[in-house]
N, C-alpha and C positions, 0 to 999 in steps of 0.2 A: 800571677797569670790572670789576665782579664778575659772573661767570657762574655760574648754578646748574646743577649736574650733573643731567642728565635721564636717565630710563630709556630703554634702547634701543627698547623696545616699549611703547607706551601701550595697555595691555590694555582700559581703559575705553573708549577711542576705537574699538577694534576691535569690542567688544561693541555699542556704540552704532551702528556702521556696519552690523553684521549685523542688528540689530533694525530699523534704518531701512529696509534693503532689503526685509525681510519685510513691513513696514507699507506702504511705497510700492508694493511689488509686488503688494499685495492679498492676501497670504497670512494676514495678521492684519487683521481688519476693524474699522472704527470701532465703538466701544462695547464691543468685546471686552475682556476683562481678561487681562492677562499672567499667567503662572503666578506663584505666591508667590515672594518674593525667595529664600528658601532653595532652592527647587526650580530656579529660574532660574540661580542662582549655580552650583549643582551641574551643570546642563546645559552651562554655559560653562566649567566647570572652574576657577572663580575663587572669591573670597570675597565676602561680602555688601557690604563697603565699596566694593570695586572695582565691583561691579554697581550700587550706588547712584550712583556717579559717572557711569556710563554712562546711567542713567535720567535724571539731571539734565540731561545733554546733550540727550536726546530731549525733555525737558520744555521746555527753552529753545527748541527748534525748533518747539514747538507740536504735537508728534506724540503726546504722552501727557499724562495728568493723574495726578499722584501724590496719592492721597487718604490723609489721615491715618487709619491703621487700617483703610482700606478697599481696599487694594491699588492696582494701577496699571491705569488704563483708557485705551484707545487713542482718541485724538481723531479727528474727521473732518478730515483734513489739508487737504481742499479749502476748508474754512471757517476752520480754526484755524492752518494752516501759515504759515510766513514765507518771504520772498523767497529766502532762502538755500537753500531746498529745491528750487527750480526745476530746477537742473541735475541734482540727485540723482533727482528723479522721472522726468525724461526717460530717465535711464540705467536705472532700476529698474522702472518701470511696465510691466505686460504689456498694459495697455489702450492700444491704438494710437490710439484716438480722443482720449484724454487727452493723449498725446504730441503729436499734430498740433495740437490746440487750443492747447496751450501755445506752440508755435512760431508759430502764427498770431497769437495775442495779443501775443507778443513783437515780432513784425514791426510790428504796429500801434503799439505803444508806442514802438518804435525810431524810427519816422518822425517823430513829434512831438518825442520827446526829443532826437534828433540835430539837428533844426532849431533847437531852443532853444539847444543847445550851440554850434552854428555862429554864432548871433546873439551869444552872449556872447563867443565867440572874436573876432568882428569888433570888439567893443568893447574887449577887453582885450589882444589879441595884441601881443607885442613883436617886435622884429626877429629875434631868435634863434628864437623860436617859429614865426614866419612862414617862416623858412628851413627849419625842420623839415617844415612842411606842404608847402613847395615841393619839397623833396627827395623826400618820399614820393610826391608827384604825378608827378615826373619818372621815378621808378622804375616807376610804373604805365604811363607812356607807352612805356617800353621793352618792355612785354609785351603791347601791343595784339595781339589775335587769337591769343594763346598758347593751346595746347591743354593746358597745365599748369594744371589747375583749382585745385590746391593752392596754387600760386604766386599765382594770381589772387586767391584768398581771403586769403592772407597779406598781400598788398600792399594790398588794400582795408582790412583791419583796421588795418594800420600807418598808412594815410592818415587813417582816422577817429580813431585814438588820438592822432595828432599834433594834430588839431583839438580833441579833448577836453582834452588837456593844456594847450592854449593858453588854455583858459577858467579855469585856476588854481583849480579847485573840486574838493575831495576828494569831495564828494557826487556830482558829475557823473562823476568818474572811476569811482567805485564803481558808479554806474548803468550806465555803459558796460561795465565788467567783468562785471556780472551778465548783461546782454543778450548780451555776447560769448560767455559760457559756453553760453548756449542756442543761439546761432547756430553755435558750434563743434560742438555735438552734431548740429545740423541739417546742417552741412556733411558730417559723416561719412556721413550717409545719402543726402544729395542733392547731393553735391559737384559733379557734372557740370553743375549749373545756374549755377555761378559762372564767368563769362567776362568778358573785357575787350574790348569792341567800341569802335570809334571814337566811336559815339554815347555810350557809357558814359563814355569819357574826356572828351568834350566837356562832358558834364553835370557831372562832378566838378570840371572846370577852372573852371566858372562859380562853384562853391562857393568855390574857392580865390581867385578874383578878387574876389569880394564881401568876403571876409575881408581880403584884401590892401588893398582900397580903403576899409576901415573903414566898411562899409555894413551895419549890423546887420539892417535890415529886409530888404534884398535877400538877405543870407546866410541868413536864416530861410526866405524864400520859395523860393529855388532849392534849398535842401537838402530842404525838405518836398516840393517838386515831384519832385526826383530820387528820393527813397525811396518816395514814393507810387507813382510809375511803376514803379520796380524791384520793389517789394513786391506790386504788383497782379499781376504775372506769377507771382511766387513763390507767392502766396496761391492763385492758380488751380491751380497744379501741386499744391500740398499738399492742397487740397480734393479734387482728382481722385484722389490717392493714398489719402487718407482714405476716400473713397467706395468705392474698389476693395478696401480692406482690410476694411471693415465687412461 
């Protein structure tokens, strides 16, 4: 196996990150043009080739449009951005309304997405995968009524990931990882809302039983019911926080 020697620091990635933060943070507005390449390279203390590599990264993200002979124009990322930007915008935006709206939308998508994932897991799950789900469930059982909100969140994600992996779908795993990035950011700000009650455990135990019993329709319905109920409370809290911040 041949490995290619890489640079210790990828300057183009750092430049792209810096510009991405400025765009998502609202300091560079849609339709604005970036400074000329020569000027921009000078400001970052690099050469034009490295700068062009950084601009190509931003173009792939849908953040800018590189015009032949016409400079670089900033796109409206709300319309032209791609899903990989979701976590970045939560970290960088100064618009609290945008941040909360992304979390709210992610919760709505999560409910339907995880229900479908549970349905597929019930169809495809093998014995070793079922054992992983059961082990994750038992860990949660040991932390009912814990005041360690971080542990509660960690165990919930572990349980969900074991179900996702039982579906044997790279696309679904990527979907879950993307949604998890957003909920990770939400947890940092609203961590105290994650708890493990007896009712919560009973609800996720129903998900496990439906997967164990190879009942896809039931797995879908109980998972959807669980997250609809859970997210209803979270959405209410996030909306209250959003209204208070506006």
